[in-house]
C-alpha positions in Angstrom: 0.0 0.0 0.0 1.4 3.4 -0.9 2.0 5.9 1.8 0.5 9.3 1.2 2.7 12.2 2.1 1.0 15.5 2.8 3.0 18.6 2.8 1.9 22.2 3.4 3.2 24.7 1.0 3.4 28.5 1.4 3.5 31.0 -1.4 3.9 34.8 -1.0 4.7 37.6 -3.4 4.9 41.4 -3.4 4.0 43.4 -6.4 6.1 46.5 -6.8 5.0 49.2 -9.3 7.2 52.1 -10.2 5.1 55.2 -11.0 6.1 57.7 -13.7 6.6 61.4 -12.7 3.3 62.3 -14.5 1.4 59.7 -12.5 2.8 61.0 -9.3 2.0 64.6 -10.2 -1.6 63.7 -11.0 -2.2 61.6 -7.9 -5.0 62.8 -5.6 -4.0 60.6 -2.7 -1.0 58.6 -1.4 -1.2 55.5 0.9 1.5 55.2 3.5 2.1 51.8 4.9 3.8 52.0 8.3 5.4 48.6 9.0 7.5 49.3 12.1 6.1 49.6 15.6 7.7 51.0 18.7 6.7 49.0 21.8 6.5 51.9 24.2 3.5 54.2 24.6 3.1 57.8 25.4 2.1 57.3 29.0 5.4 55.5 29.8 7.4 58.5 28.6 5.3 61.2 30.2 3.0 62.4 27.4 0.0 64.3 28.8 -3.6 63.6 27.6 -7.0 65.3 28.2 -9.3 62.5 29.3 -12.4 64.7 29.8 -14.3 63.4 26.8 -12.7 59.9 26.5 -14.5 56.6 27.0 -14.2 55.5 30.6 -13.8 51.9 29.5 -11.3 51.9 26.6 -10.0 55.5 26.6 -11.0 56.2 23.0 -11.5 59.8 22.2 -8.9 61.3 24.5 -6.9 64.2 23.2 -3.1 64.5 23.4 -2.2 67.8 25.1 1.6 68.0 24.8 4.4 66.5 22.8 4.6 62.8 22.3 7.3 61.5 24.7 8.6 58.0 24.2 10.8 56.2 26.8 12.4 53.7 24.4 13.1 54.3 20.8 14.8 51.3 19.2 17.1 51.7 16.2 15.4 50.4 13.0 18.2 51.5 10.6 16.8 53.4 7.6 13.2 53.8 8.8 11.7 57.3 8.3 8.4 56.7 10.1 7.0 54.2 12.6 3.9 53.8 14.9 3.4 53.3 18.6 1.2 50.8 20.4 
């Protein structure tokens, strides 16, 4: 009797398109994909927030009052923009 061997395969690809100068000049909107995340948040670094109108359960809707202060900023090399948790 033959033995059936089952293997899982994985396939992934990334399509890259280089736009012409004319296409970029005519663009109405650009999408920025932020792929790097800093694992510290504003509260840890001392950022002040106005919680008057925020949700008491999840904190949604609060307003940042001062500068964003982060306690830990890792080095990502050539990264121009990143997000926080």
